[in-house]
Residue, then its C-alpha position, 0 to 999 in steps of 0.5 A: m426184208i422184214k422191219k425190226g418191228l416185226l421180227p418179234l412178232l414173227l418169231l413169237m408166232v413161229t415159237f408159239q406154233s411150237i407150243q400149240a397146234q398149228q391152226d388152219a387158215q381162218f375165214t370170215q366168209y367161210m359160208f362161201n368157202t365151205m369146201s375148204v373145211n369140209p370136202a362133203y360140200a363138194g358138188s352139193r350147189g348142183q353145178l361147176s362152181i370156181a371160187g378165190l379168196y384173198r385174205s389180208q390179216w392185220a393189215g398195216l403190219e409189215g410181213a403180216p400173213k396173207t392167204q390166198t385160196l382157189t377152189l373147184n367142185s362140181p357134181i358129176r352129171d347123172s350120178k350122186v358123186g362130186y369132186g373138187l380141188s383146193i389150193i391154199n396159200d399162206n405167206l408170212g413175213d413177206g415170204t420168210v415162211q410160205e405154206t401151200n396146201f393143195d387137195a383133191v376131193v370127192s363126195y357122195t350124196i344120198d336123198v334122205s328126204q323129199v328135200g333133204k340131201l346127206s353128203f360124205g366127203l374125203k379128201a387127200g393131199g399135202n402141205l409144202l412148207n418153205l422157211d427162209f432163216s436169212d429173214l428171221q432174228n430174235f427179240d436181241n435182233e440176233i440173226i438166227t442160223g439154220d437150213n433153209i427149208e425148201n418144198k418140204f411135203s407133208p400129205n394128209f387127208g381129211v373126212g367130212v359129213y354134210y347135210h343141206s335142204d333148201k333152208f338148212y345146212a349142217g356139217f362136221s368134218t375134220p379137214n387134217i386128220l394126220q399129224t405131221s411135223h412142218f419143220d423140226n429144226s436143230q437148236t440154233d445158234a441164237n437163243s437156242v429155239s427149236f423150230l417144231s410145228k406139229d398139226k393137231v386134229s381140228y374138229y369143225l361143225i357148220t350149221g345155218y338156216v334161212f328165213d323168209l322175212n318176206s318175198n324179197v328179204k331173206l335172213k341167215p344166222a349161220l355157226l361155226m365151231k372149231a375144236v383143237g387140242g390144246a387150243p381154246l374152242q373157236v366160235d363164229v357166229s353170224a347173220s346176214f340179210l339178202f335182199s331181192e336175192k342181189f345184195s346181202i349184208g352182215a356182220a359176224y362175231r368171233w369169240d373173243a377175237a374179233v368182230s366183222a362186217l360182210a357184204g356180198f354182191q350177186i353181179t350176174d347169174q354166174f358171178m359173185l362178190g364178197l367182202a369182209y372186214d375184221k376188227e380184232t377185239t383183242e389187245l392186238g387189235s388196238t395197236q396203232f399198226n394194225d388197221g384190221s382184216f380184209e377178205v375179198f371172195l369171188r365166185f363163178e358158177l355155170v349156170r344153166k338156163y333152166q337153173r336161172l329160174i330157181s331161186p339161188r341158194f344162199f350158202 
C-alpha cells in the first residue's frame, strides 16, 4: 500500500500525463542502451550483445518509479542485417501502475566509406498496461473508484537511422510513431478525475565522438536531444574518460533537470558493468525524502577470439 504522503504525488503524476504527452522511460546511461531509443543500433557492435538495466527513480520516496530493461541484439552472420529484442518494464506506486513495452527490431547496414556505416532500423511491438484503482486516492485521501485495467494492449512501431565509424556516431529516431491511448476511464466518483493518457511522437537525436588523448586515455563527449509535442525540449550532455580500455568515469547534465555521475568497468572481454547516480536540480531534488536516482547496467557480449585484438568501441 502506498503511503499517504506519496498518494498526491502519484495522482499528480498520473493526472499530469493526461495533460501532457506520456514520456518514454529515460536513462542516464543511454549511450550504453542505445537500442532503447534507436532501432537502427541493432547489430552495430558486430557481435551478440545482451544487456540489462535497472533504474530506481527518486530513491527514498515510497512508490517512486522503478524501471527494468532487457535487450538483445546481434548482426546476422555474413549479411548486412541485424536484429534485436527489447523489454522495458515501468513500475509506479509499488505495482499500482505497471507498463511493459516489448519490441522486435530489425536493421539494415550499408558501407558509406572505408570506416563509416549507415544503418536503418525498424521496430514493432506494443505496450501492456495494468492499473489498480484500489491503491489510488485523491488529494483529500478519498478513494478513487473505477474498474481496474489489466493487460490493456496498445500496438506501436518506430524507425531510426544511425551512422557510426570507429570514433564518431550520430542517430535520429522516433521510437513510437502511433499515438495510442493507454487508458481512458470515465469520470471517477472522487474528484471527477479523467484518466486519459496518450503517447505523443518523440524524436531523438544522439551523437558523440571519441578523442584519443594518449595511448591509454580516451575522452568521449556525447549529446542526446529529445523533442515531444507539448513538452519542453530535453537535452542531455555528458563527457566520459576511458582509461586503459578498462575503466571509465564521467559526468552528465540534463538541462534544468539533473546532474549525474557515471562509472563503467570492463570486467572481462565479455562483461561490462555501468553505474550512474542522478541528483535532481528541480524543487523535487531538494526534498529530504528524495535521495536521487540510481542506475545499474550490465552487458554481456559474445566476443570471438580474433575480436579481442581490436580496441573495444566506446559506444
